[in-house]
C-alpha positions as CSV (number, residue, x, y, z in Angstrom):
1,M,-3.6,8.8,46.4
2,S,-7.1,7.0,47.2
3,S,-10.4,7.7,44.9
4,S,-12.1,8.7,48.0
5,S,-9.9,11.3,48.7
6,R,-10.1,13.0,45.1
7,G,-13.8,14.2,45.3
8,P,-17.1,13.1,43.4
9,G,-17.1,13.4,39.9
10,A,-13.3,12.9,39.7
11,G,-13.4,10.2,37.3
12,A,-16.2,11.4,34.6
13,R,-14.9,10.8,31.3
14,R,-14.3,13.8,29.2
15,R,-15.5,14.2,25.3
16,R,-12.1,14.3,23.3
17,T,-12.2,16.6,20.3
18,R,-10.8,16.5,16.6
19,C,-7.0,16.9,16.1
20,R,-8.0,18.6,13.0
21,R,-4.2,17.6,11.3
22,C,-4.9,13.9,10.4
23,R,-6.2,12.8,6.7
24,A,-9.8,12.3,8.1
25,C,-10.4,15.6,9.7
26,V,-9.1,17.6,6.7
27,R,-11.3,15.9,4.1
28,T,-14.7,16.4,3.0
29,E,-18.2,14.4,3.5
30,C,-18.9,11.6,1.3
31,G,-22.3,12.2,1.1
32,D,-23.0,8.5,0.6
33,C,-22.8,6.9,4.2
34,H,-25.9,6.8,6.1
35,F,-24.8,9.8,8.5
36,C,-24.3,12.1,5.5
37,R,-27.6,11.2,4.2
38,D,-29.3,11.9,7.5
39,M,-27.4,15.5,7.4
40,K,-29.7,18.3,6.3
41,K,-27.1,19.8,3.8
42,F,-27.7,16.5,2.2
43,G,-31.4,16.0,2.0
44,G,-31.8,14.4,5.8
45,P,-33.9,15.0,8.7
46,G,-30.6,15.6,10.5
47,R,-31.5,13.5,13.8
48,M,-28.2,11.3,14.2
49,K,-25.9,14.5,14.7
50,Q,-22.9,12.3,13.7
51,S,-19.9,13.1,11.5
52,C,-18.9,11.3,8.0
53,L,-17.6,7.7,8.3
54,L,-14.8,8.6,6.6
55,R,-13.9,11.9,8.7
56,Q,-13.9,10.3,12.0
57,C,-10.6,11.3,13.8
58,T,-8.3,8.9,14.0
59,A,-6.3,10.8,16.8
60,P,-8.7,12.9,18.9
61,V,-6.9,15.4,21.4
62,L,-8.0,16.2,24.8
63,P,-10.5,19.3,25.2
64,H,-8.9,22.5,26.1
65,T,-10.9,23.1,29.0
66,A,-9.0,19.9,30.5
67,V,-7.0,20.4,33.7
68,C,-5.2,18.2,35.9
69,L,-7.2,16.7,38.8
70,L,-4.7,17.4,41.5
71,C,-3.2,20.9,40.7
72,G,-6.2,22.3,38.8
73,E,-3.8,23.5,35.9
74,A,-3.7,22.8,32.2
75,G,-0.9,21.2,30.2
76,K,2.7,23.0,30.3
77,E,4.7,20.8,28.2
78,D,5.2,23.8,25.6
79,T,7.2,25.7,28.3
80,V,9.9,23.0,28.4
81,E,12.3,21.3,26.1
82,G,13.2,17.9,27.4
83,E,11.3,15.0,26.8
84,E,10.9,13.5,30.3
85,E,9.7,17.3,31.2
86,K,7.5,17.2,28.9
87,F,6.1,13.9,29.8
88,G,5.6,15.3,33.4
89,L,4.1,18.3,32.5
90,S,1.6,17.1,29.8
91,L,-2.3,15.7,30.6
92,M,-2.5,12.1,30.6
93,E,-6.2,10.5,30.7
94,C,-6.6,7.1,32.3
95,T,-8.4,4.5,30.0
96,I,-9.7,2.7,33.1
97,C,-10.7,5.4,35.7
98,N,-11.0,8.4,32.9
99,E,-8.6,10.6,35.7
100,I,-6.8,13.4,34.0
101,V,-3.4,14.2,35.9
102,H,-0.2,15.4,35.2
103,P,2.1,12.4,35.7
104,G,5.0,15.1,37.4
105,C,2.1,15.4,39.9
106,L,2.0,11.7,41.0
107,K,5.7,11.9,41.2
108,M,6.2,8.6,39.2
109,G,8.5,8.0,36.1
110,K,7.0,7.5,32.4
111,A,8.0,3.5,32.9
112,E,5.1,3.1,35.5
113,G,2.5,3.5,33.4
114,V,0.8,1.9,30.4
115,I,0.9,4.5,27.3
116,N,-1.3,4.0,24.6
117,A,0.8,4.8,21.2
118,E,-2.1,5.1,19.1
119,I,-4.3,8.0,20.8
120,P,-2.2,11.0,22.5
121,N,-2.4,11.9,26.1
122,C,-3.9,8.5,27.0
123,W,-2.4,5.8,29.5
124,E,-3.1,3.6,32.2
125,C,-2.2,5.2,35.5
126,P,0.1,3.6,37.7
127,R,-2.4,3.4,40.7
128,C,-4.8,1.2,38.0
129,T,-1.9,-0.8,37.1
130,Q,-0.6,-1.8,40.7
131,E,-4.2,-2.8,41.9
132,G,-4.3,-4.7,39.0
133,R,-7.4,-3.2,37.1
134,T,-7.4,-3.8,33.4
135,S,-9.8,-2.0,30.4
136,K,-12.1,-4.9,29.0
137,D,-9.9,-4.4,25.7
138,S,-6.8,-5.0,27.1
139,G,-5.5,-8.5,28.2
140,E,-2.2,-9.2,29.7
141,G,-1.5,-11.7,26.8
142,P,1.6,-12.5,25.2
143,G,1.4,-9.7,22.5
144,R,3.1,-7.1,25.2
145,R,6.3,-6.1,26.5
146,R,8.1,-3.9,28.9
147,A,8.5,-0.7,28.3
148,D,11.5,-0.8,30.6
149,N,13.6,-2.7,27.9
150,G,12.5,-6.2,29.7
151,E,14.5,-6.1,32.8
152,E,13.6,-8.6,35.1
153,G,12.3,-8.0,38.8
154,A,10.2,-4.9,37.5
155,S,7.3,-3.6,39.9
156,L,4.0,-4.4,39.1
157,G,3.8,-0.7,37.9
158,S,5.8,-1.0,35.2
159,G,5.0,0.0,31.8
160,W,3.8,-1.9,28.6
161,K,4.3,-1.4,24.9
162,L,2.0,-2.7,22.3
163,T,3.7,-4.6,19.8
164,E,3.2,-7.3,17.1
165,E,2.0,-10.3,18.8
166,P,4.2,-13.5,18.0
167,P,2.5,-16.6,16.8
168,L,0.7,-18.9,19.1
169,P,1.6,-23.0,18.8
170,P,-1.2,-24.7,17.6
171,P,-3.2,-26.7,19.9
172,P,-3.0,-30.5,19.8
173,P,-5.7,-31.9,17.3
174,R,-8.7,-33.3,19.0
175,R,-9.3,-37.1,18.6
176,K,-12.7,-38.8,18.6
177,G,-11.6,-42.2,19.2
178,P,-10.6,-43.4,22.8
179,L,-7.1,-41.9,23.8
180,P,-4.1,-44.6,23.7
181,A,-3.2,-46.9,26.2
182,G,0.0,-45.9,28.2
183,P,0.9,-42.9,30.9
184,P,0.4,-39.5,29.8
185,P,3.2,-37.2,28.5
186,E,5.1,-36.2,31.7
187,D,6.5,-32.7,29.8
188,V,2.9,-31.5,29.7
189,P,1.5,-30.6,33.1
190,G,-2.1,-31.6,34.3
191,P,-4.3,-30.2,36.6
192,P,-3.7,-31.8,40.1
193,K,-5.8,-34.8,41.1
194,R,-8.3,-34.6,43.9
195,K,-6.3,-37.5,46.0
196,E,-3.3,-34.9,45.9
197,R,-5.2,-31.7,47.0
198,E,-6.3,-33.9,49.7
199,A,-3.2,-35.4,50.9
200,G,-2.0,-31.6,51.2
201,N,0.3,-31.5,48.4
202,E,-1.5,-28.4,47.2
203,P,-3.7,-25.8,48.5
204,P,-7.4,-26.2,47.4
205,T,-8.8,-23.6,45.6
206,P,-12.0,-22.5,43.7
207,R,-11.7,-24.2,40.3
208,K,-13.2,-20.8,38.6
209,K,-10.8,-18.5,39.9
210,K,-7.7,-20.7,39.4
211,P,-5.6,-19.8,36.3
212,K,-4.2,-22.3,33.7
213,P,-0.9,-23.2,34.2
214,P,1.4,-22.3,30.9
215,L,2.4,-24.9,28.4
216,A,6.0,-26.3,29.2
217,S,8.3,-26.6,26.1
218,A,11.3,-28.3,26.1
219,E,12.8,-25.6,23.5
220,G,12.3,-22.5,25.6
221,P,10.1,-21.1,28.3
222,A,6.6,-21.4,29.1
223,V,4.0,-19.7,27.1
224,P,1.8,-17.8,28.9
225,S,-1.9,-19.2,27.7
226,P,-4.1,-16.9,25.3
227,S,-7.4,-15.3,26.3
228,P,-10.6,-17.3,24.7
229,Q,-11.2,-14.7,22.5
230,R,-7.8,-14.8,20.8
231,E,-8.1,-18.5,20.7
232,K,-11.0,-18.4,18.8
233,L,-9.3,-15.7,16.4
234,E,-6.3,-17.7,15.9
235,R,-8.6,-20.8,15.4
236,F,-10.6,-18.6,12.7
237,K,-7.4,-17.4,10.7
238,R,-6.3,-20.9,10.3
239,M,-9.8,-22.2,9.1
240,C,-9.6,-19.3,6.7
241,Q,-6.0,-20.3,5.3
242,L,-7.1,-24.0,4.8
243,L,-10.1,-22.6,2.7
244,E,-8.0,-21.1,0.7
245,R,-5.8,-23.5,-0.3
246,V,-8.8,-25.4,-1.1
247,P,-9.0,-25.5,-5.1
248,D,-12.5,-24.3,-7.0
249,T,-15.1,-26.5,-7.7
250,S,-15.7,-25.9,-11.4
251,S,-13.7,-29.1,-12.7
252,S,-15.3,-31.7,-14.5
253,S,-16.4,-35.0,-13.0
254,S,-13.7,-36.6,-15.1
255,D,-10.9,-35.0,-13.4
256,S,-12.4,-35.7,-9.7
257,D,-10.3,-38.8,-9.1
258,S,-6.9,-37.4,-10.3
259,D,-8.0,-34.2,-7.8
260,S,-8.8,-36.1,-5.0
261,D,-5.6,-38.1,-5.2
262,S,-3.6,-35.2,-5.6
263,S,-5.5,-33.4,-2.9
264,G,-4.9,-36.5,-0.3
265,S,-0.8,-36.0,-1.0
266,S,-1.1,-32.4,-0.3
267,L,-3.6,-32.8,2.9
268,S,-0.9,-35.8,4.0
269,E,1.8,-32.9,3.7
270,D,0.1,-30.6,5.3
271,E,-1.2,-32.9,8.3
272,A,2.7,-34.2,8.8
273,P,3.7,-31.8,11.7
274,G,0.5,-33.1,13.8
275,E,1.0,-36.4,12.6
276,A,4.6,-36.1,14.2
277,R,3.4,-34.7,17.4
278,N,0.5,-37.1,17.9
279,G,2.7,-40.0,17.4
280,R,0.0,-41.7,14.9
281,R,-0.4,-42.2,11.1
282,P,-4.4,-42.4,9.7
283,A,-5.0,-46.1,9.0
284,R,-5.4,-46.9,4.9
285,G,-8.8,-47.0,3.7
286,S,-10.6,-45.1,6.6
287,S,-13.7,-42.7,6.2
288,G,-11.6,-39.8,5.7
289,E,-10.1,-41.5,2.8
290,K,-13.4,-42.8,1.3
291,E,-14.9,-39.5,1.3
292,N,-11.7,-38.1,-0.5
293,R,-12.4,-40.4,-3.2
294,G,-16.0,-39.7,-3.6
295,G,-14.8,-36.2,-4.7
296,R,-15.6,-34.5,-1.3
297,R,-12.3,-33.2,0.6
298,A,-12.5,-34.1,4.8
299,I,-10.0,-31.1,6.2
300,R,-9.2,-31.0,9.7
301,P,-7.9,-27.4,10.9
302,G,-5.0,-27.5,13.0
303,S,-7.2,-25.8,15.7
304,G,-9.1,-28.5,16.6
305,G,-12.4,-27.5,15.1
306,P,-15.0,-29.5,13.6
307,L,-14.3,-31.6,10.1
308,L,-15.0,-29.5,7.0
309,S,-16.3,-31.0,3.9
310,W,-15.8,-29.3,0.3
311,P,-17.7,-28.5,-1.7
312,L,-19.5,-26.5,1.3
313,G,-22.5,-26.2,-0.9
314,P,-23.2,-24.0,-4.1
315,A,-22.8,-20.4,-4.1
316,P,-25.7,-18.0,-3.8
317,P,-26.6,-16.0,-7.3
318,P,-25.0,-12.7,-7.1
319,R,-27.9,-10.0,-6.1
320,P,-29.3,-7.9,-9.3
321,P,-28.1,-4.3,-8.7
322,Q,-30.8,-2.3,-7.2
323,L,-32.1,0.4,-9.2
324,E,-33.3,3.7,-7.8
325,R,-36.9,4.2,-8.2
326,H,-39.2,7.1,-7.6
327,V,-42.7,6.9,-7.2
328,V,-44.3,9.4,-9.6
329,R,-47.9,10.6,-8.6
330,P,-49.9,13.4,-10.3
331,P,-50.8,16.1,-7.9
332,P,-53.7,15.6,-6.2
333,R,-56.7,18.1,-6.7
334,S,-57.9,20.7,-4.4
335,P,-60.5,18.8,-1.9
336,E,-63.7,19.8,-1.1
337,P,-65.8,21.1,-0.1
338,D,-66.4,24.3,-2.7
339,T,-67.5,26.7,-0.3
340,L,-66.1,28.2,3.3
341,P,-67.6,26.8,6.2
342,L,-68.6,29.6,8.6
343,A,-68.7,29.2,12.6
344,A,-72.5,30.0,12.6
345,G,-72.6,26.8,10.7
346,S,-73.6,28.1,7.1
347,D,-71.4,28.7,4.4
348,H,-69.6,31.7,2.8
349,P,-71.6,33.0,-0.2
350,L,-68.3,33.4,-2.3
351,P,-67.8,29.7,-3.8
352,R,-64.4,28.5,-4.3
353,A,-63.3,29.4,-7.3
354,A,-64.2,33.0,-6.4
355,W,-61.7,32.5,-3.9
356,L,-59.0,31.4,-6.0
357,R,-59.5,34.5,-8.5
358,V,-58.9,36.6,-5.4
359,F,-55.6,34.4,-4.2
360,Q,-54.0,35.0,-7.6
361,H,-53.2,38.4,-6.8
362,L,-51.0,37.5,-4.0
363,G,-47.7,36.8,-3.5
364,P,-45.9,33.7,-2.1
365,R,-45.4,35.5,1.6
366,E,-49.2,36.6,1.9
367,L,-50.4,33.2,0.3
368,C,-48.3,31.6,3.2
369,V,-50.2,33.8,5.6
370,C,-53.5,32.9,4.2
371,M,-52.6,29.2,4.7
372,R,-52.7,29.8,8.6
373,V,-56.2,31.4,8.7
374,C,-58.4,27.9,8.6
375,R,-58.1,24.4,7.1
376,T,-60.0,24.8,4.0
377,W,-57.8,28.4,3.0
378,S,-54.9,25.9,3.6
379,R,-56.1,23.3,1.1
380,W,-56.9,26.2,-1.6
381,C,-53.9,27.9,-1.4
382,Y,-52.2,24.8,-2.4
383,D,-53.5,25.1,-5.7
384,K,-50.9,24.9,-8.7
385,R,-52.3,28.0,-10.7
386,L,-51.3,30.0,-7.3
387,W,-48.0,28.9,-7.6
388,P,-46.8,29.6,-11.2
389,R,-43.1,30.1,-10.1
390,M,-40.7,28.9,-7.0
391,D,-37.4,31.0,-6.3
392,L,-35.2,28.9,-4.1
393,S,-32.2,30.5,-5.3
394,R,-29.0,31.7,-2.4
395,R,-29.8,28.9,-0.3
396,K,-27.5,26.7,1.1
397,S,-29.4,23.7,1.8
398,L,-32.5,22.5,1.0
399,T,-34.6,20.5,3.5
400,P,-37.2,17.9,3.0
401,P,-39.8,20.3,3.8
402,M,-39.2,22.5,1.5
403,L,-38.9,19.4,-1.4
404,S,-42.1,17.9,-0.2
405,G,-43.7,21.7,-0.6
406,V,-42.4,22.3,-3.7
407,V,-43.6,19.2,-5.1
408,R,-46.9,19.7,-3.8
409,R,-47.6,23.2,-5.3
410,Q,-46.8,21.9,-8.9
411,P,-44.7,24.9,-10.3
412,R,-44.4,25.5,-13.5
413,A,-40.9,27.6,-13.2
414,L,-38.3,26.6,-10.5
415,D,-35.3,28.2,-9.8
416,L,-32.7,26.6,-8.1
417,S,-29.6,28.8,-9.0
418,W,-26.8,29.0,-6.8
419,T,-28.1,26.5,-3.9
420,G,-26.7,23.4,-2.4
421,V,-28.9,21.1,-4.1
422,S,-27.4,17.7,-4.2
423,K,-27.9,15.1,-7.2
424,K,-30.7,12.9,-5.0
425,Q,-32.7,15.9,-4.2
426,L,-32.5,17.2,-7.9
427,M,-33.7,13.8,-9.1
428,W,-36.7,13.3,-6.8
429,L,-37.9,16.8,-7.4
430,L,-37.5,16.2,-11.3
431,N,-39.5,12.7,-11.3
432,R,-42.4,14.6,-9.6
433,L,-42.4,17.7,-11.3
434,Q,-43.8,16.3,-14.7
435,G,-45.5,19.8,-15.6
436,L,-42.2,21.7,-15.2
437,Q,-41.4,24.2,-17.9
438,E,-38.8,26.4,-17.0
439,L,-35.5,25.2,-14.8
440,V,-33.0,27.4,-13.8
441,L,-29.9,25.9,-12.0
442,S,-26.8,28.2,-12.7
443,G,-24.3,28.2,-10.2
444,C,-24.6,24.5,-9.4
445,S,-22.1,21.8,-9.5
446,W,-22.2,19.4,-12.1
447,L,-22.8,16.5,-9.9
448,S,-26.1,17.5,-9.1
449,V,-26.9,18.8,-12.3
450,S,-26.0,15.1,-14.0
451,A,-29.4,14.4,-12.6
452,L,-30.9,15.8,-15.8
453,G,-29.4,12.7,-17.7
454,S,-32.0,10.4,-16.0
455,A,-35.1,12.4,-15.5
456,P,-37.5,12.8,-18.1
457,L,-38.9,16.5,-18.6
458,P,-41.4,16.3,-21.7
459,A,-42.4,19.9,-20.8
460,L,-39.3,21.7,-20.2
461,R,-39.0,24.7,-22.5
462,L,-36.2,26.7,-20.7
463,L,-33.2,25.6,-19.0
464,D,-30.5,27.5,-17.1
465,L,-27.4,25.8,-16.8
466,R,-25.1,29.2,-16.6
467,W,-21.8,29.2,-14.9
468,I,-21.5,25.3,-13.6
469,E,-18.4,24.6,-12.9
470,D,-16.3,21.8,-14.5
471,V,-18.4,21.2,-17.5
472,K,-16.7,19.8,-20.4
473,D,-17.7,18.3,-23.6
474,S,-18.1,14.9,-22.3
475,Q,-20.5,16.1,-19.7
476,L,-22.5,18.1,-22.3
477,R,-22.7,14.7,-24.7
478,E,-24.0,13.0,-22.0
479,L,-26.6,15.7,-21.2
480,L,-27.5,16.1,-25.0
481,L,-27.6,12.6,-26.3
482,P,-30.7,10.4,-26.3
483,P,-30.8,8.1,-23.3
484,P,-29.3,4.9,-23.6
485,D,-32.4,2.9,-22.3
486,T,-34.5,3.3,-25.3
487,K,-37.1,0.7,-26.4
488,P,-36.1,-1.8,-29.0
489,G,-37.6,-0.9,-32.2
490,Q,-37.5,2.5,-31.7
491,T,-36.9,4.5,-35.0
492,E,-36.6,7.7,-33.8
493,S,-34.2,8.9,-30.8
494,R,-35.0,11.9,-29.2
495,G,-33.0,13.6,-27.1
496,R,-33.4,15.1,-23.5
497,L,-34.0,18.9,-25.4
498,Q,-35.8,18.3,-28.2
499,G,-38.4,20.7,-26.9
500,V,-36.3,23.1,-25.4
501,A,-36.9,26.7,-27.1
502,E,-34.4,28.8,-24.7
503,L,-30.7,27.4,-23.7
504,R,-28.8,29.6,-21.4
505,L,-25.0,28.1,-21.3
506,A,-23.0,31.0,-20.3
507,G,-19.4,31.1,-18.8
508,L,-19.0,26.8,-19.7
509,E,-16.0,25.7,-21.6
510,L,-17.8,24.9,-25.1
511,T,-16.2,23.8,-28.1
512,D,-17.4,23.3,-31.7
513,A,-17.9,19.5,-31.0
514,S,-20.6,20.7,-28.4
515,L,-22.0,22.8,-30.7
516,R,-22.7,20.2,-33.5
517,L,-24.4,18.0,-31.0
518,L,-26.5,21.2,-30.0
519,L,-27.3,21.8,-33.5
520,R,-28.5,18.1,-33.7
521,H,-30.0,17.1,-30.6
522,A,-31.9,20.7,-29.8
523,P,-33.4,21.9,-33.1
524,Q,-36.0,24.0,-31.6
525,L,-34.2,26.9,-30.3
526,S,-35.4,30.3,-30.4
527,A,-32.9,31.8,-27.7
528,L,-29.5,31.0,-27.2
529,D,-27.0,32.6,-24.4
530,L,-23.2,31.7,-25.3
531,S,-21.8,34.9,-23.3
532,H,-18.5,34.4,-21.9
533,C,-17.7,30.9,-23.6
534,A,-13.9,31.2,-24.2
535,H,-14.1,29.0,-26.8
536,V,-16.6,30.7,-29.1
537,G,-15.0,32.5,-32.5
538,D,-15.6,33.2,-35.9
539,P,-16.0,28.9,-36.9
540,S,-18.8,28.6,-34.2
541,V,-20.7,31.5,-35.7
542,H,-20.4,29.9,-39.1
543,L,-21.7,26.5,-37.4
544,L,-24.8,28.3,-36.5
545,T,-25.9,30.0,-39.7
546,A,-24.7,27.4,-42.0
547,P,-27.6,26.4,-44.6
548,T,-27.6,23.0,-42.9
549,S,-28.0,24.4,-39.3
550,P,-31.9,24.4,-37.9
551,L,-31.3,27.4,-36.0
552,R,-30.5,29.4,-38.8
553,E,-34.6,29.4,-39.2
554,T,-35.4,29.4,-35.5
555,L,-33.2,32.2,-34.0
556,V,-34.5,35.1,-32.4
557,H,-32.3,36.2,-29.5
558,L,-28.7,35.4,-29.6
559,N,-26.0,36.7,-26.9
560,L,-22.5,36.2,-27.8
561,A,-21.4,39.0,-25.1
562,G,-17.7,38.6,-23.9
563,C,-16.5,35.9,-26.8
564,H,-13.2,37.1,-27.7
565,R,-12.4,35.2,-30.4
566,L,-15.1,37.2,-32.5
567,T,-13.6,38.9,-35.2
568,D,-15.6,41.5,-37.9
569,H,-15.4,38.8,-40.3
570,C,-18.4,36.7,-38.5
571,L,-20.7,39.8,-39.0
572,P,-22.2,39.0,-42.4
573,L,-23.0,35.8,-41.2
574,F,-25.8,37.0,-39.1
575,R,-27.9,38.0,-42.0
576,R,-28.5,34.5,-42.8
577,C,-31.3,34.5,-39.7
578,P,-34.0,36.0,-40.9
579,R,-35.9,35.8,-37.8
580,L,-33.2,37.5,-35.5
581,R,-34.5,40.1,-33.4
582,R,-31.6,40.5,-30.9
583,L,-28.2,40.2,-30.8
584,D,-25.6,40.7,-27.7
585,L,-22.1,41.6,-28.9
586,R,-21.1,43.7,-26.1
587,S,-17.5,43.1,-24.5
588,C,-16.0,41.5,-27.6
589,R,-12.8,43.1,-28.1
590,Q,-12.1,42.3,-31.4
591,L,-15.0,43.7,-32.9
592,S,-15.2,47.1,-34.0
593,P,-17.7,49.5,-33.4
594,E,-18.0,50.4,-37.2
595,A,-18.6,47.1,-38.2
596,C,-21.4,46.8,-35.6
597,A,-22.7,49.9,-37.3
598,R,-22.8,48.7,-40.7
599,L,-24.3,45.4,-39.5
600,A,-26.9,47.4,-38.2
601,A,-28.1,49.4,-41.1
602,A,-28.3,46.5,-43.4
603,G,-30.0,43.7,-40.9
604,P,-31.4,41.1,-42.0
605,P,-34.1,42.0,-43.3
606,G,-34.5,45.5,-42.1
607,P,-32.5,47.7,-39.9
608,F,-31.8,47.2,-36.3
609,R,-31.5,49.8,-33.7
610,C,-28.5,50.2,-31.2
611,P,-29.6,51.3,-27.8
612,E,-25.8,50.7,-26.6
613,E,-22.6,49.9,-28.3
614,K,-22.5,46.3,-29.9
615,L,-26.2,45.6,-28.7
616,L,-28.7,45.1,-32.0
617,L,-32.5,44.9,-31.4
618,K,-35.0,44.7,-33.8
619,D,-38.6,45.6,-33.1
620,S,-41.0,43.3,-33.9
């Protein structure tokens, strides 16, 4: 069927979809490639609209809306059982003309098209094959064989199948000197001479369109000449093999003579097949031998390329690892003017300080509305005194405008709980929020929370790390220990949580080893939340209230709710904490209400009141 009778747009290419079954389709994004960094979920602008490099499908399929060009129906290969019948009813897309048809509608067999074994429902249709049309990537080289078991006398439309390519015979090396005297070899055919063409022995044809004759060999049939791209590839492979056989240049100068002699012998062995083909051997004392004696190796690749002299040159020094740098700038002050200009040209009688006092009574939503009134109000509403706390919790992704808005407002408390913030986004924020006092990261992943290990937080007073997944002792050790890049000669190594007064670690898998590090590197804690920690028991309470514990004199609020390993034997230990005002022991199965009531009656140093069972409160 001719292309003119198929209608306009018949050869339009269809965009394939994911197979959803290969290894690349079922994996998750890596988060490191340039496509992932562009995604909004990882903090990028989202302009490329491309999938992760590691999630590119290896076998894309046709869309479900694809139909046959001839009959207008979809694929029906699921309705039959035979292989030939399935092939006849399946949709096949041509890689040359991009037409999608049923092979059965063409009334042609499977062997009359070029089937692509790597991509499903892909072939070169019989019409393109018969017309001699090929794609740019596929060449009729020696690496293809017939799909009809190699039968001779097949038509031009017979199918091909991709296989491993046989190694090409190396071309003869090029000669720099004059050609040897004598007649040329008869077994290598050359181009016909001009006189022979004029005599009528061969019809004159254009030189550019004339195909190169295959090289004849006495041992077998003629081999078709490779394409220029494949010849370059083979030449590059031979050159790489020769470079791999060259020894290292780190040998001393005293061994250069022996190395050159041994390399000369190995080169003579390697070039033996080429010399036998050429019928000549290099003369002794030639320029190549002199170069070998001088400590440099002259290598002639078998591909006929130029001479390579070793060593090629000193290797460049390795580049130092590029550390991630963040420019930390202080927040800009509220700009001038100090008064609000009016449309009439005069200024409003209220100064900027009075306006800010009015704005302090507004919430975040009302402040955003005021920022749209005029440019002066928009600048004034960025004052950090108006944004003491910012809540971004329960958001799936944080966009760059949101992050830059947080940095511009410089809040004292930031809530990022249960968000999809990444490690790079959190590090970018913390390096620009030097006045941050409260940080809530509950429900986030440890991969993002690990940014706390490399960000300085000198003003931090409250840190919430509740219900973070996959947190072990090793992760907490990385967070509590002092930074490894302390200055030399520093006598005191301060941890990252030295100034933290309230720490919330509910739902983490803490052990006594982590509590020892906590007592050492967070000595100023006044509120500690260890609720629902499965490994906290009576020995943990003994560590917290031991005479050597700094928290014995500083603890005011202690939450141990849901710690099922606590028993009645640990209750007298709480009398060692004189400043304790709130003790939460709810949902502790092994604690009896009577023992909690006795502790509340005695209490350190005064009695507690119990508004709920196993909840002890003391009025200040």
